C-alpha positions, 0 to 999 in steps of 0.5 A: 903554306908560306905566310902571306901566300894566296891562291894567286901567288907561289907558295915559295919565296922568289929569290932573284939572282940579280936585282929586278928593274921593277923594284924601286931604288934608293934607301927609303924606297918601299916595296909592296907587301908581296915583294917584302915577303919575297913573292912576285906576280905570275907572268914571268917578266911582267912588271909589278901590278900585272897580276895573272892567275894560274887559272887565267885562260885569257891571252895576254894583250899588251897593245892593239896589235895583240888584241887584233891578232887574238880576236882574229885567232878566235874569230868565231869562238864564243867560249872563254873570256875576253879581257878589257884590254882585248875588248877595247883595243878591238873597238879602237881598231874598228873605230880607227878603220871606220874613221879612215874610210869615212875620210877617204869616201869623200875622194871622188873616184876612190870613194866608191871603192872605199865604200865597197871595201868598208862594207866588206870590212864590216861583214868580215868583222861582224862575227868576231865582234859579236864573239868578243862581246859575248866573251867580254860579258862572260868575263865581267860576270854577266850572261851572254844574252845581255847582248840583246839589251842593244835592241831596247832604248838605253840598253846600249848604256847598260851594255857599256857599263857592263863592258867596263866592269872588271873581271869577275873570275880569278 
């Protein structure tokens, strides 16, 4: 194999026809070791640092809109894995909707409709939320049954720590 190659990098050097916008400019700019060897990360036009394994089946999530789209596309899919960004953007989306609804509930006539809409929203996102939790636990290297830690005192803290763990798979 090519010197310095790993399972996560191509075995042949990458020859760019034009200079990459992600390479530092200037006479004293140092390139990372993989760039010095002529390699580049997987993922096409991803910036340096955004490494993707060829065996990585997780969708690339670049923002909250992508995360919401991916979670709804995999609505009741408990198989597979969910990246940290997918998981946390999904929770941010739910949090922002909940805060917005909590503010609107205090409007006298609109409050009852918003409360009913929030209840319908909670039912609609219940299954995808559990699915993304199971996929995130699997991605962090834990068994899906750890979801039941939420039922014991201080189990939510343990789940929070598990959700923050990096991926344990290539």
